[in-house]
N, CA, C and O atoms as CSV, one atom per row, in Angstrom:
chain,resi,resn,atom,element,x,y,z
A,1,ALA,N,N,-7.347,263.163,128.890
A,1,ALA,CA,C,-6.435,262.555,127.666
A,1,ALA,C,C,-6.965,261.785,126.731
A,1,ALA,O,O,-7.640,260.866,127.195
A,2,THR,N,N,-6.894,261.836,125.491
A,2,THR,CA,C,-7.637,260.408,124.855
A,2,THR,C,C,-6.579,259.188,124.286
A,2,THR,O,O,-5.449,258.966,123.851
A,3,PRO,N,N,-8.145,258.471,124.723
A,3,PRO,CA,C,-7.272,257.017,124.597
A,3,PRO,C,C,-6.687,257.122,123.110
A,3,PRO,O,O,-7.107,257.947,122.298
A,4,GLY,N,N,-5.511,256.049,122.799
A,4,GLY,CA,C,-4.802,255.890,121.535
A,4,GLY,C,C,-5.722,255.209,120.397
A,4,GLY,O,O,-6.803,255.018,120.953
A,5,ALA,N,N,-5.780,254.861,119.375
A,5,ALA,CA,C,-6.069,253.961,118.164
A,5,ALA,C,C,-6.339,252.561,119.307
A,5,ALA,O,O,-7.430,252.063,119.587
A,6,ASP,N,N,-5.114,252.192,119.772
A,6,ASP,CA,C,-5.603,250.693,120.674
A,6,ASP,C,C,-6.199,250.986,121.884
A,6,ASP,O,O,-5.942,250.200,122.795
A,7,GLY,N,N,-7.222,252.285,122.226
A,7,GLY,CA,C,-7.784,252.374,123.181
A,7,GLY,C,C,-7.156,252.233,124.776
A,7,GLY,O,O,-7.752,251.697,125.710
A,8,HIS,N,N,-5.664,252.918,124.838
A,8,HIS,CA,C,-4.919,252.604,126.106
A,8,HIS,C,C,-5.003,254.283,125.739
A,8,HIS,O,O,-4.859,254.956,124.718
A,9,ASP,N,N,-5.329,254.560,127.212
A,9,ASP,CA,C,-5.096,256.057,127.705
A,9,ASP,C,C,-3.560,256.060,128.807
A,9,ASP,O,O,-3.421,255.598,129.939
A,10,PRO,N,N,-2.831,256.593,128.139
A,10,PRO,CA,C,-1.648,257.013,128.298
A,10,PRO,C,C,-1.596,257.636,129.947
A,10,PRO,O,O,-0.782,257.188,130.754
A,11,SER,N,N,-2.638,258.782,130.323
A,11,SER,CA,C,-2.811,259.239,131.278
A,11,SER,C,C,-3.018,258.460,132.203
A,11,SER,O,O,-2.529,258.881,133.251
A,12,ALA,N,N,-3.622,257.323,132.317
A,12,ALA,CA,C,-3.710,256.430,133.284
A,12,ALA,C,C,-2.545,255.513,133.952
A,12,ALA,O,O,-2.574,254.899,135.018
A,13,ASP,N,N,-1.497,255.619,132.969
A,13,ASP,CA,C,-0.178,255.280,133.030
A,13,ASP,C,C,0.407,256.151,134.070
A,13,ASP,O,O,0.857,255.711,135.128
A,14,LYS,N,N,0.383,257.658,133.673
A,14,LYS,CA,C,0.902,258.599,134.660
A,14,LYS,C,C,0.289,258.073,136.098
A,14,LYS,O,O,0.732,257.811,137.216
A,15,ALA,N,N,-0.568,258.071,135.646
A,15,ALA,CA,C,-1.572,258.036,137.624
A,15,ALA,C,C,-1.051,257.232,138.488
A,15,ALA,O,O,-0.801,257.354,139.687
A,16,VAL,N,N,-0.860,256.057,137.439
A,16,VAL,CA,C,-0.423,254.703,138.426
A,16,VAL,C,C,1.160,254.947,139.009
A,16,VAL,O,O,1.499,254.686,140.164
A,17,GLN,N,N,1.906,255.414,138.128
A,17,GLN,CA,C,3.302,256.116,138.162
A,17,GLN,C,C,3.696,256.815,139.383
A,17,GLN,O,O,4.606,256.643,140.194
A,18,VAL,N,N,2.237,258.098,139.215
A,18,VAL,CA,C,2.283,259.114,140.203
A,18,VAL,C,C,1.787,258.327,141.638
A,18,VAL,O,O,2.430,258.602,142.651
A,19,MET,N,N,0.711,257.401,141.741
A,19,MET,CA,C,0.588,257.149,143.032
A,19,MET,C,C,1.274,255.723,143.566
A,19,MET,O,O,0.945,255.094,144.573
A,20,GLN,N,N,2.467,255.347,142.471
A,20,GLN,CA,C,3.317,254.505,142.835
A,20,GLN,C,C,4.160,254.978,143.814
A,20,GLN,O,O,4.425,254.513,144.923
A,21,ARG,N,N,4.651,256.248,143.089
A,21,ARG,CA,C,5.653,256.924,143.592
A,21,ARG,C,C,5.306,257.726,145.024
A,21,ARG,O,O,6.278,258.044,145.710
A,22,VAL,N,N,4.639,257.896,145.263
A,22,VAL,CA,C,3.567,258.287,146.442
A,22,VAL,C,C,3.803,257.231,147.747
A,22,VAL,O,O,4.060,257.362,148.944
A,23,ARG,N,N,3.638,256.451,147.096
A,23,ARG,CA,C,3.371,255.204,147.906
A,23,ARG,C,C,4.535,254.772,148.531
A,23,ARG,O,O,4.800,254.611,149.722
A,24,SER,N,N,5.145,254.623,147.573
A,24,SER,CA,C,6.468,254.247,148.012
A,24,SER,C,C,7.362,255.017,149.304
A,24,SER,O,O,7.979,254.513,150.242
A,25,ALA,N,N,7.135,256.515,148.899
A,25,ALA,CA,C,7.259,257.609,149.904
A,25,ALA,C,C,6.975,257.383,151.229
A,25,ALA,O,O,7.771,257.225,152.155
A,26,VAL,N,N,5.412,257.382,151.248
A,26,VAL,CA,C,4.659,256.706,152.557
A,26,VAL,C,C,5.404,255.611,153.402
A,26,VAL,O,O,5.850,255.618,154.549
A,27,ARG,N,N,5.359,254.350,152.069
A,27,ARG,CA,C,6.160,252.959,152.952
A,27,ARG,C,C,7.002,253.328,153.779
A,27,ARG,O,O,7.063,253.168,154.998
A,28,ARG,N,N,7.939,254.054,152.755
A,28,ARG,CA,C,9.195,254.571,153.567
A,28,ARG,C,C,9.449,255.607,155.053
A,28,ARG,O,O,10.483,255.907,155.649
A,29,SER,N,N,8.260,255.898,155.253
A,29,SER,CA,C,8.371,256.846,156.324
A,29,SER,C,C,8.589,255.591,157.605
A,29,SER,O,O,8.573,254.366,157.488
A,30,ARG,N,N,8.784,256.424,158.788
A,30,ARG,CA,C,8.847,255.983,159.861
A,30,ARG,C,C,7.324,255.714,160.906
A,30,ARG,O,O,7.099,255.168,161.987
A,31,GLN,N,N,6.706,256.269,160.112
A,31,GLN,CA,C,5.787,256.520,160.791
A,31,GLN,C,C,4.779,255.722,160.652
A,31,GLN,O,O,5.135,255.053,159.682
A,32,SER,N,N,3.334,255.175,161.093
A,32,SER,CA,C,2.724,254.196,160.965
A,32,SER,C,C,1.536,254.761,159.754
A,32,SER,O,O,1.492,255.969,159.520
A,33,PRO,N,N,1.068,254.281,159.388
A,33,PRO,CA,C,-0.398,254.361,158.332
A,33,PRO,C,C,-0.983,255.213,159.385
A,33,PRO,O,O,-0.525,256.350,159.275
A,34,GLU,N,N,-1.630,255.131,160.144
A,34,GLU,CA,C,-2.557,255.834,160.856
A,34,GLU,C,C,-1.731,256.614,161.075
A,34,GLU,O,O,-1.698,257.059,159.928
A,35,GLN,N,N,-0.800,257.345,161.732
A,35,GLN,CA,C,0.159,258.876,162.062
A,35,GLN,C,C,-0.018,259.353,160.830
A,35,GLN,O,O,-0.612,260.423,160.700
A,36,LEU,N,N,0.432,258.694,159.771
A,36,LEU,CA,C,0.651,259.823,158.523
A,36,LEU,C,C,-0.876,259.918,157.965
A,36,LEU,O,O,-0.789,260.678,157.001
A,37,PHE,N,N,-2.205,259.521,158.103
A,37,PHE,CA,C,-3.204,259.727,157.537
A,37,PHE,C,C,-3.412,261.212,158.356
A,37,PHE,O,O,-3.639,262.336,157.906
A,38,GLN,N,N,-3.211,260.658,159.940
A,38,GLN,CA,C,-3.928,262.199,161.082
A,38,GLN,C,C,-2.862,263.246,160.817
A,38,GLN,O,O,-3.146,264.358,161.263
A,39,ARG,N,N,-1.561,263.124,160.117
A,39,ARG,CA,C,-0.963,264.382,159.979
A,39,ARG,C,C,-1.285,264.808,158.495
A,39,ARG,O,O,-1.651,265.966,158.293
A,40,PHE,N,N,-1.163,263.921,157.450
A,40,PHE,CA,C,-2.470,264.584,156.283
A,40,PHE,C,C,-3.242,265.319,156.124
A,40,PHE,O,O,-3.217,266.239,155.307
A,41,CYS,N,N,-4.718,264.847,157.454
A,41,CYS,CA,C,-5.478,265.366,157.625
A,41,CYS,C,C,-5.777,266.254,158.034
A,41,CYS,O,O,-6.691,266.017,158.824
A,42,LYS,N,N,-5.378,268.073,157.960
A,42,LYS,CA,C,-5.114,269.167,158.335
A,42,LYS,C,C,-6.272,269.801,157.542
A,42,LYS,O,O,-5.828,270.663,156.783
A,43,SER,N,N,-6.960,269.730,157.502
A,43,SER,CA,C,-8.236,270.445,156.649
A,43,SER,C,C,-9.446,270.483,158.078
A,43,SER,O,O,-10.055,271.519,158.345
A,44,GLY,N,N,-9.603,269.399,158.747
A,44,GLY,CA,C,-10.442,269.434,160.014
A,44,GLY,C,C,-11.623,268.291,159.303
A,44,GLY,O,O,-12.497,267.845,160.046
A,45,GLY,N,N,-11.574,267.841,157.750
A,45,GLY,CA,C,-12.785,267.300,157.344
A,45,GLY,C,C,-12.893,265.873,157.465
A,45,GLY,O,O,-11.933,265.128,157.268
A,46,SER,N,N,-14.281,265.391,157.852
A,46,SER,CA,C,-14.056,264.400,158.876
A,46,SER,C,C,-16.026,264.265,158.028
A,46,SER,O,O,-16.562,265.114,157.316
A,47,ASN,N,N,-16.613,262.913,158.488
A,47,ASN,CA,C,-17.714,262.580,158.469
A,47,ASN,C,C,-18.066,261.529,159.805
A,47,ASN,O,O,-17.429,261.596,160.857
A,48,ALA,N,N,-19.342,260.419,159.540
A,48,ALA,CA,C,-19.628,259.776,160.581
A,48,ALA,C,C,-18.781,258.661,161.098
A,48,ALA,O,O,-18.981,258.128,162.189
A,49,GLN,N,N,-17.377,258.174,159.884
A,49,GLN,CA,C,-16.593,257.197,159.968
A,49,GLN,C,C,-15.727,257.920,160.743
A,49,GLN,O,O,-15.109,257.135,161.461
A,50,GLY,N,N,-15.328,259.298,160.970
A,50,GLY,CA,C,-13.931,259.939,161.350
A,50,GLY,C,C,-13.146,261.088,160.805
A,50,GLY,O,O,-13.518,262.212,160.466
A,51,PRO,N,N,-11.912,260.499,160.806
A,51,PRO,CA,C,-11.320,262.059,159.544
A,51,PRO,C,C,-11.570,261.937,158.390
A,51,PRO,O,O,-12.466,261.143,158.104
A,52,LEU,N,N,-10.859,262.692,157.272
A,52,LEU,CA,C,-11.316,262.698,156.038
A,52,LEU,C,C,-10.163,263.241,155.329
A,52,LEU,O,O,-9.914,264.395,155.680
A,53,LEU,N,N,-9.114,262.601,154.131
A,53,LEU,CA,C,-8.335,263.351,153.651
A,53,LEU,C,C,-8.854,264.143,152.460
A,53,LEU,O,O,-8.854,263.644,151.335
A,54,THR,N,N,-9.365,265.560,152.737
A,54,THR,CA,C,-9.853,266.278,151.711
A,54,THR,C,C,-8.848,266.917,150.665
A,54,THR,O,O,-7.625,267.011,150.775
A,55,ARG,N,N,-9.950,267.483,149.252
A,55,ARG,CA,C,-9.168,268.177,148.352
A,55,ARG,C,C,-8.226,269.070,148.151
A,55,ARG,O,O,-7.592,269.404,147.150
A,56,SER,N,N,-8.225,269.562,149.746
A,56,SER,CA,C,-7.063,270.615,149.473
A,56,SER,C,C,-5.695,269.743,150.569
A,56,SER,O,O,-4.528,270.098,150.405
A,57,ASP,N,N,-6.103,268.414,151.829
A,57,ASP,CA,C,-5.003,268.044,151.993
A,57,ASP,C,C,-4.307,266.852,150.699
A,57,ASP,O,O,-3.145,266.450,150.657
A,58,PHE,N,N,-5.416,266.504,149.764
A,58,PHE,CA,C,-4.660,265.977,148.883
A,58,PHE,C,C,-3.812,266.106,148.082
A,58,PHE,O,O,-2.880,265.408,147.683
A,59,ILE,N,N,-4.540,267.916,147.669
A,59,ILE,CA,C,-3.247,268.476,146.679
A,59,ILE,C,C,-2.209,269.393,147.424
A,59,ILE,O,O,-1.680,270.320,146.810
A,60,ARG,N,N,-1.832,269.075,149.111
A,60,ARG,CA,C,-0.986,269.201,149.493
A,60,ARG,C,C,-0.029,268.464,149.729
A,60,ARG,O,O,1.097,268.960,149.762
A,61,VAL,N,N,-0.221,267.082,149.955
A,61,VAL,CA,C,0.420,265.942,150.067
A,61,VAL,C,C,0.786,265.729,148.609
A,61,VAL,O,O,1.990,265.503,148.494
A,62,LEU,N,N,0.119,265.731,147.451
A,62,LEU,CA,C,0.721,265.149,146.309
A,62,LEU,C,C,1.728,266.728,145.763
A,62,LEU,O,O,2.633,266.642,144.932
A,63,GLY,N,N,1.344,267.977,146.388
A,63,GLY,CA,C,2.689,268.661,146.240
A,63,GLY,C,C,3.665,268.824,146.667
A,63,GLY,O,O,4.501,269.633,146.264
A,64,THR,N,N,3.813,267.633,148.131
A,64,THR,CA,C,4.775,267.353,148.477
A,64,THR,C,C,5.648,266.540,147.764
A,64,THR,O,O,6.796,266.882,147.479
A,65,PHE,N,N,5.039,265.252,147.404
A,65,PHE,CA,C,6.110,264.452,146.967
A,65,PHE,C,C,6.101,264.317,145.759
A,65,PHE,O,O,6.853,263.436,145.341
A,66,GLU,N,N,5.297,265.084,144.739
A,66,GLU,CA,C,5.648,265.285,143.119
A,66,GLU,C,C,4.937,266.795,143.012
A,66,GLU,O,O,3.778,267.100,142.729
A,67,PRO,N,N,6.454,267.872,143.459
A,67,PRO,CA,C,5.874,268.732,143.432
A,67,PRO,C,C,5.961,269.880,141.790
A,67,PRO,O,O,5.964,271.111,141.764
A,68,ASN,N,N,6.021,268.917,140.613
A,68,ASN,CA,C,6.020,269.259,139.349
A,68,ASN,C,C,5.033,268.906,138.677
A,68,ASN,O,O,5.283,268.754,137.481
A,69,LEU,N,N,3.746,268.667,139.069
A,69,LEU,CA,C,3.122,267.680,138.240
A,69,LEU,C,C,2.182,269.538,138.537
A,69,LEU,O,O,2.356,270.414,139.384
A,70,GLU,N,N,1.167,269.400,137.273
A,70,GLU,CA,C,0.338,270.466,137.018
A,70,GLU,C,C,-0.590,270.090,138.024
A,70,GLU,O,O,-0.762,268.935,138.414
A,71,GLN,N,N,-1.416,271.495,138.592
A,71,GLN,CA,C,-2.404,271.264,138.857
A,71,GLN,C,C,-3.799,270.718,138.741
A,71,GLN,O,O,-4.603,270.177,139.500
A,72,ASP,N,N,-3.737,271.236,136.944
A,72,ASP,CA,C,-5.097,270.181,136.663
A,72,ASP,C,C,-4.997,268.881,136.773
A,72,ASP,O,O,-6.009,268.230,137.030
A,73,TYR,N,N,-3.733,268.244,136.597
A,73,TYR,CA,C,-3.471,267.166,136.890
A,73,TYR,C,C,-4.123,266.033,138.422
A,73,TYR,O,O,-4.725,264.981,138.636
A,74,VAL,N,N,-3.545,267.047,139.051
A,74,VAL,CA,C,-3.646,266.587,140.445
A,74,VAL,C,C,-5.088,266.394,140.593
A,74,VAL,O,O,-5.619,265.508,141.262
A,75,LEU,N,N,-5.790,267.480,139.775
A,75,LEU,CA,C,-7.392,267.368,140.885
A,75,LEU,C,C,-8.144,266.329,140.108
A,75,LEU,O,O,-9.221,265.889,140.511
A,76,GLN,N,N,-7.266,265.724,138.385
A,76,GLN,CA,C,-8.114,264.869,137.674
A,76,GLN,C,C,-8.013,263.709,138.607
A,76,GLN,O,O,-8.936,262.998,139.006
A,77,LEU,N,N,-6.784,263.636,138.881
A,77,LEU,CA,C,-6.577,262.420,139.862
A,77,LEU,C,C,-7.167,262.414,140.930
A,77,LEU,O,O,-7.653,261.362,141.345
A,78,TRP,N,N,-7.269,263.591,141.639
A,78,TRP,CA,C,-8.208,263.453,143.016
A,78,TRP,C,C,-9.609,262.922,142.362
A,78,TRP,O,O,-9.913,261.848,142.883
A,79,ARG,N,N,-10.528,263.337,141.406
A,79,ARG,CA,C,-11.772,263.106,141.059
A,79,ARG,C,C,-11.329,261.573,140.693
A,79,ARG,O,O,-12.138,260.772,141.164
A,80,GLN,N,N,-10.842,261.293,140.368
A,80,GLN,CA,C,-10.661,259.601,139.980
A,80,GLN,C,C,-10.274,258.782,141.371
A,80,GLN,O,O,-10.800,257.671,141.432
A,81,LEU,N,N,-9.514,259.120,142.397
A,81,LEU,CA,C,-9.658,258.897,143.663
A,81,LEU,C,C,-11.415,258.765,144.170
A,81,LEU,O,O,-12.105,257.746,144.177
A,82,LEU,N,N,-11.692,259.764,144.453
A,82,LEU,CA,C,-13.059,259.654,145.192
A,82,LEU,C,C,-14.194,259.169,144.221
A,82,LEU,O,O,-15.118,258.695,144.882
A,83,ALA,N,N,-14.415,259.133,142.950
A,83,ALA,CA,C,-15.129,258.271,141.786
A,83,ALA,C,C,-14.864,256.611,142.487
A,83,ALA,O,O,-15.479,255.705,141.925
A,84,GLN,N,N,-14.267,256.365,143.284
A,84,GLN,CA,C,-14.102,254.870,143.794
A,84,GLN,C,C,-14.061,254.733,145.369
A,84,GLN,O,O,-13.759,253.722,146.003
A,85,GLY,N,N,-14.489,256.176,145.946
A,85,GLY,CA,C,-14.190,255.604,146.757
A,85,GLY,C,C,-15.863,255.768,147.907
A,85,GLY,O,O,-16.974,255.411,147.516
A,86,SER,N,N,-15.649,256.216,148.924
A,86,SER,CA,C,-17.514,256.292,149.795
A,86,SER,C,C,-17.794,257.812,149.557
A,86,SER,O,O,-18.975,258.069,149.326
A,87,SER,N,N,-17.167,258.573,149.568
A,87,SER,CA,C,-17.735,259.682,150.112
A,87,SER,C,C,-17.482,260.586,149.196
A,87,SER,O,O,-16.565,260.333,148.414
A,88,GLU,N,N,-18.103,261.658,149.078
A,88,GLU,CA,C,-17.435,262.640,147.956
A,88,GLU,C,C,-16.740,263.745,148.819
A,88,GLU,O,O,-16.182,264.619,148.156
A,89,GLU,N,N,-16.670,263.869,150.264
A,89,GLU,CA,C,-15.772,264.830,150.217
A,89,GLU,C,C,-14.365,264.564,150.759
A,89,GLU,O,O,-13.611,265.473,151.106
A,90,GLY,N,N,-14.077,263.347,150.808
A,90,GLY,CA,C,-12.680,262.937,151.120
A,90,GLY,C,C,-12.462,261.361,151.217
A,90,GLY,O,O,-13.398,260.562,151.241
A,91,LEU,N,N,-10.927,260.959,151.278
A,91,LEU,CA,C,-10.899,259.654,152.020
A,91,LEU,C,C,-10.837,259.310,153.404
A,91,LEU,O,O,-10.309,259.881,154.358
A,92,ASN,N,N,-11.527,258.189,153.300
A,92,ASN,CA,C,-11.796,257.617,154.815
A,92,ASN,C,C,-10.067,256.752,155.242
A,92,ASN,O,O,-9.414,256.566,154.215
A,93,PHE,N,N,-9.508,256.367,156.266
A,93,PHE,CA,C,-8.699,255.845,156.620
A,93,PHE,C,C,-8.328,254.653,155.931
A,93,PHE,O,O,-7.208,254.421,155.475
A,94,ALA,N,N,-9.811,253.551,155.855
A,94,ALA,CA,C,-9.391,252.738,154.658
A,94,ALA,C,C,-9.181,253.034,153.400
A,94,ALA,O,O,-8.481,252.159,152.891
A,95,GLU,N,N,-9.485,253.928,152.606
A,95,GLU,CA,C,-9.761,254.505,151.659
A,95,GLU,C,C,-7.607,254.853,151.268
A,95,GLU,O,O,-6.937,254.339,150.372
A,96,PHE,N,N,-7.099,255.962,152.454
A,96,PHE,CA,C,-5.944,256.261,152.228
A,96,PHE,C,C,-5.278,255.021,151.989
A,96,PHE,O,O,-4.481,254.952,151.053
A,97,GLN,N,N,-5.582,253.699,152.965
A,97,GLN,CA,C,-4.669,252.572,153.109
A,97,GLN,C,C,-4.249,252.159,151.955
A,97,GLN,O,O,-3.113,251.860,151.589
A,98,ARG,N,N,-5.960,252.163,151.003
A,98,ARG,CA,C,-6.034,251.103,149.631
A,98,ARG,C,C,-4.794,252.253,148.576
A,98,ARG,O,O,-4.079,251.905,147.637
A,99,TRP,N,N,-4.885,253.076,148.949
A,99,TRP,CA,C,-4.552,254.267,147.763
A,99,TRP,C,C,-2.869,254.330,147.783
A,99,TRP,O,O,-2.091,254.163,146.844
A,100,PHE,N,N,-2.562,254.665,149.353
A,100,PHE,CA,C,-1.260,254.794,149.675
A,100,PHE,C,C,-0.189,254.006,150.358
A,100,PHE,O,O,1.020,254.215,150.463
A,101,VAL,N,N,-0.961,253.038,150.797
A,101,VAL,CA,C,0.218,251.829,151.711
A,101,VAL,C,C,-0.250,250.794,150.920
A,101,VAL,O,O,0.554,250.787,149.988
A,102,THR,N,N,-0.958,250.022,150.744
A,102,THR,CA,C,-0.860,249.003,150.144
A,102,THR,C,C,-0.677,248.541,148.833
A,102,THR,O,O,-0.059,247.602,148.330
A,103,GLY,N,N,-1.956,250.199,148.072
A,103,GLY,CA,C,-1.697,250.437,146.503
A,103,GLY,C,C,-2.805,249.346,145.990
A,103,GLY,O,O,-2.800,249.241,144.764
A,104,ASP,N,N,-3.943,248.346,146.794
A,104,ASP,CA,C,-4.784,248.195,146.148
A,104,ASP,C,C,-5.435,248.604,144.865
A,104,ASP,O,O,-5.566,248.162,143.724
A,105,GLU,N,N,-5.760,249.573,145.519
A,105,GLU,CA,C,-6.519,250.728,144.082
A,105,GLU,C,C,-5.908,251.087,142.871
A,105,GLU,O,O,-6.591,251.525,141.946
A,106,LEU,N,N,-4.988,250.981,142.802
A,106,LEU,CA,C,-3.932,251.392,141.529
A,106,LEU,C,C,-4.554,250.674,140.013
A,106,LEU,O,O,-4.535,251.182,138.892
A,107,ARG,N,N,-5.123,249.255,140.456
A,107,ARG,CA,C,-5.076,249.096,138.878
A,107,ARG,C,C,-6.756,249.729,138.925
A,107,ARG,O,O,-7.384,249.858,137.874
A,108,GLY,N,N,-7.175,249.980,139.859
A,108,GLY,CA,C,-8.363,250.862,139.416
A,108,GLY,C,C,-8.103,251.709,138.281
A,108,GLY,O,O,-8.631,251.357,137.226
A,109,LEU,N,N,-7.424,252.716,138.277
A,109,LEU,CA,C,-6.700,253.425,137.870
A,109,LEU,C,C,-6.475,253.550,136.058
A,109,LEU,O,O,-6.532,254.482,135.256
A,110,THR,N,N,-6.286,252.549,135.992
A,110,THR,CA,C,-5.577,251.657,134.787
A,110,THR,C,C,-7.427,251.692,133.418
A,110,THR,O,O,-7.522,251.851,132.201
A,111,ARG,N,N,-8.169,251.523,134.196
A,111,ARG,CA,C,-9.035,251.634,133.598
A,111,ARG,C,C,-9.670,252.817,132.696
A,111,ARG,O,O,-9.787,253.978,133.086
A,112,THR,N,N,-10.154,252.220,131.125
A,112,THR,CA,C,-10.186,253.350,130.873
A,112,THR,C,C,-11.856,253.959,130.911
A,112,THR,O,O,-12.650,253.019,130.878
A,113,ASN,N,N,-12.408,255.083,130.963
A,113,ASN,CA,C,-13.992,255.295,131.188
A,113,ASN,C,C,-14.526,255.369,129.455
A,113,ASN,O,O,-14.740,256.440,128.887
A,114,SER,N,N,-14.660,254.168,128.871
A,114,SER,CA,C,-15.347,254.328,127.725
A,114,SER,C,C,-16.889,253.542,128.148
A,114,SER,O,O,-17.801,253.488,127.324
């Protein structure tokens, strides 16, 4: 998306809203963050630190919580999350917690890439 005349990127707002809705659903779950992470990591991705939430896992999870999102948008959001992570293959548990449980990283989505 193109920033408006004021430099504000409306797609950043949408990204934050989507992640906030997903985070709310995750927090309402009766499972611990660790249990959810293990459930979400179905593709078998891992690195030296342990299991990873991969792109295919992310697409599946977001599709569960936000079934009407366009595939291109989901992939754009995935790239934004990865760009702020430690691995190009996926999100580790600490990163999953920051995005999906505490929401600490959500403010990073509002930054424009200028």
